[in-house]
N, C-alpha and C positions, 0 to 999 in steps of 0.2 A: 613732508610738508605739503599741504594743499592750500590753494588760495584762489579767490576770485575777487570780483570788485567789492563784494559785501561780506565775504566769509574768508577768514585766514585760520589755518590750523597748523600748529607747530607741535612736534612731539619728540622727546628724547627718552632715555631710560627711566627717568624719575618724574618727569613733568610733561603733561599734555596741556597745551594752551589753545583755546578756541576763541577767536575774536569775531564778533558780529558788528557790522557797520551798516548804517543807513537803513535799508529795507531788506528783510529776510522773509520769504514766504514758501509755500508749497512748490513754487516754480523752481526752487533751488534743490529739489529732491535728489537729483542725480549727484550733486556735490555732498549733500548732507548725509545720505545713506551710508557711504563708506566711513564717514567720520564718526557717526553714531555707533556703527558696528565696531570700530576701533576703540572707542571710549568704553563700550560695554565689556571689552576684554582687557582693558588697561588696568594695571594694579597700582600705579603711582598716584601722585597728586594731580588733580585736574583744576585748571583755572579757566574760567569763562568770563571774558571781558565784553560787556554790553554797554560800555560808557558812551560809545558813539552810535548806538543803535537808536533808530527813530520809530520803526514799525516792525512787528513780527506777528506771525500767525500763531493762534493757540495750538494748532496741530504740531508746529515745530517745537514749541515749548514742552508739550506733552511727550513727544518722542525724545527730546533732550533729557527730560527728567527721568524717563524710563531707562535711558542708556547709562545714566550716572547714578542710578539707584544703588544704595548701600555702598557708595564709594566716597572717598574724601575729596570734597570739591569746594571751590570758592567762586561765588558769582558776584561780579561788580556791575552795578547798574545805576544810572542817574535819572533816567526818564521815569517820572512817577506813574505813568500809565503802564509801562512795562513791569514796574514793581508790583502794581496791583494785579497784573496778569499772573506774575510768578506766585504771589500770595494765594491767588485762586487755585492755581495748579497744585500748590502745596497743601491746600486745605484738606485735612484728613476726614472731615465730615461729609465730603462729597464722594459718593460711590460712582466712580467712572465706569465700572463694569455693569451698572444697572441698565437694564432694558425694560421699558414698560411692557406689560402683557398685552398681546394683540388679541383683539376681540375676533375670534374665529366663528364664522356662521356655521350653524349646524345644518344638517341635510334639509330640513323643512324650510329654514330661512333662505338657503341657497335656491331651493325649488321655488319659493315665493318670489324671490328676486328675478329668477329667470322668467317666471310667468308674467310678472309686471313688465319686464323688458319686451317680452313677446307682444303683449297687448299694446304697448306704446309704439312698437314697430308696425303693428297692424294698423293702428290709427294713423300713423304717419304715412303709410302706404296708401290708405284710403283717401287721405286728404290730397296726396299727390295725384292719385288716379282721378279724383273728382275735378281737380284743377285741369288735368289733361282733357277730360271729356268736355268741360265748359269751353276751353280754348279751342278745341277741335271743332265744336259746333260754330264758334265765331268765325273760324277759318272757312268752314263750308259756306257761310253766308258771305264772307269777304275773302276770297282766296288770295288776294294781293298781300295779306298779312304773313303768308308763309314765305320763309326765306328759301327760294328755290335753288339758289347756288349752294348753300350749305346742305340742303336736302339731297341734291345730287351727289355731293361729296360723301355724305354718310352712306348713301346707297352703295357707292364704290367701296368705301372702307369696310363697312359692316356686312355687305352682301357679296359683291363681286370677289373681293379678296378672300372671303371665307369659303368659296366654292371648292377650292382644291383640298383643303384639310378636311372639310366635311365629306367630300366625295371619297377621299382615301379611307377615312374612318368607316364610312358606310360600306364601302367595298370589302374591307377586311372583316367587318361584322357579318356581312352577308355570306362570305366564304366560310367563316367559322360556324355560323348557324346551320348552313347547308351541310357542311361536313359532319357535324354532330348529329343532325337530324337524319341524314342518310344512313349513318352507322346504326342508329337506334331502330329506324324503320326496316332496315334490311333484316334484322332479327325476326321480324314478323312477316316477312315477305310482302311488305306494303311500301316499297320504295317509291312507287309512282305517286303516292299521296304527299310526297314532300313538296310538290308544286303548290297545292292549295294551302298546306299548313304554313310553309315558309312565306308564301305570297301574302296570305291574310295577315300573318304576324308582322311582316315587313311593312305593309301599307298602313296598318292600323296603329302599330305601336313602335316597332324597332326604329325604322327610318325617321319618323318625326321626333322621337325621343332622343336618339343619338345626335341628329342634326341640331336640335334645340340645345342640348347640353354642351356640344362643342361651341356653338355660337355664344352661349351664355358665358363660358369660360373665356372666350376671346373678346367679345364685345362689351360685356358688363364691366369687366376690369378696365377696358379702354375708356369707356364713358366716364367711369368714376375717376380715373387718373386725370383725364383731360379737364373735367370740371373742377376736380380737387386742386389741381395746379393753378387754375384760374382764380380759385378762391384764396389760395395761399399768396398769390401775387397781387391780390386785391383788384383784379380785373373786373370781377362781378360787381364789387362796390362802385367801381368807376362807371360801369354800364348803368347802374341805378342812378348815379349822380347826373349822368348825361341824359337821363329820361328814357333809356331803353329798358325793355322788360326782359330780364334774363331767361324767363321761362319760354318766351316766344323765340328767342334767339338760340338757346342752348338745348332745350328739352324737346320741344315739339318736332323739329326736323329729325332728331334722332329717333323718337318713338315712331313717327309716321314712316320713316325709312325702314325701321325694323319690321313694322307691321306688313309692309309691302314686300320686303325682301324674303322673309322667312318662308312663305308659301312656295316661292320659286326654289329656294335652297332645299326644302323638304322634297319637292318634286324631283330635283336632281338626285337627292339621296335615295329616293325610291328606285329610280331607274338604275343607278350605279349598284345598289345593293342587290337588286334582282339580277343584274348582269353577273355579279360575282357568284350568285347561286346557280345561274345557268352554266357557268364554267365548271363548277363542282359537279353538277348533275351530268354534264356531258362526259367528264373524265372518269367519274366514279360509278355512275349508274347507267351509263350509255343512253341517256335521254338527250336527244339532239336539241339544238336550238329551236328548230321548227316544231318538234313535238312538245317541248316545254311551253313555247308561246301559244300553241294551239290549245293545250290543256289549261293554261293560265287564262286564256280568253273565255273558255267554256265554263270553267269551274269558279272563277273569282268574280264576284259581282262588283259593279262600279261603286257601290255604297261603301265598301271598305276603303277605297281610295278617297272618297269624299270625307269620311270620318277623319282621316289623317290631315286632310287639307283644312277642315274646320278648326282643328287645334292650332294650326300654324300662326294665324294673326294674334291669337291670345298669347302664345308663347313669346312672339316677338314683342308684344306690348309689355308683358311682365319683365322680360329681360332688360328692355330699354328703361322702363320706369325705375326699376331697382338700381340699375347702373347710375342713372342721373340723380336719383334720390340720395344715394350714398355719396356721390360727389359733392352735393350741397351740404352733406353732413360733416365734411372735413373741417377740422379746426386748424388753428394757426401753428401747425407743426408737421414736420416730415413723417414722424411716427404715426400721426393720425391718418395721413394719406395712405400709408402702407396698410394700416389696420382696416380702413374703409374699403380699400381695393380688395383685400382678402374677404371681408364680410360681404361685399357685393357679389363676388363670384359664388360664395357658399349660398347666399340667399337666393340668387337667381336660379341655381341648379335645383335647390330645394323646391322653389315655387313651380318650376317647370315640371318636376316629378309629381308634386301635389296636384297641379292642374291636370296632368295626364291621368292620374288616378280618379280625379273628379269627373272628367269626361268619360272615362271607362265605365264608371258607375251609372252616369246619366244615359249613355248609349245602351247599356245593358237593360235599364228600366224601359227605355223606348224601343227596345228590340231592334236596334239598327245595326 
């Protein structure tokens, strides 16, 4: 015998009686599941009393009907609405196993959809970038519009707090590159050339790219999550109602902070990566620190360092713009927040790499 406030089940060898009262729904699944399982295996008479039942889910009726299918049963019901529901469930003309065919897009349709999404994202990014440029020019005319307190906080969060992880990553990459480079150059008896090869590669490409990718994964997701939560809790709508401009308060300080922070972070990444290479050269190639620095100074021109520094503000701007833009794209759901956070990181890393490739081509044409 099983019973609850709305469900009573009594069974003996020849008769099983199920009584429904008041309201029965999917919330009673824990009680109904063993009852329906017992009814499906029962061989005697089944009596179902719904005379005191007021409300019931279609799902419960369908499961009940499936459990007593091809068995001898009697259902007592007074409520006309529940009678109508039973008649609908018993209707043989309704194919409950039917599922409508899903329209699956072919390869070209999916390709077109992705292209359209990419164009829309590019237009959205361009609009965001244009608004940033206009608001920045206004701040240059009237600097009091910049929120200096928030600006300093973002410098600390996105810049100072990122130094350790960027330095560690740059150091490990520098060690790995120097180790692999030394092994390959040693085969040709040209180990000394590792200084200029690794130095130029680090200053122009490796350190700026590694630093930007680490900051993109760290800060873009942070910006998206912060602004997205503010949108979920309707804080941005409240700011608009109070006459504040969300772009000036939430976006400009973040972008300007990233533009100013990233050159410093890349400079530190350059130094740490070169230091890692110096350690490898001293231990594997017997090139002392003094010899390394002397050859580095003689063979590597300052333009290689400048090339890396030119990229830095653009990397910072792209990372911050994408992080903020995706934050404003969050809809009213936690799932959307997670999706936009993931998309912002992927987009930021992609655009950092794309910008790096663009600059590489430009500097090659300019022979810099």
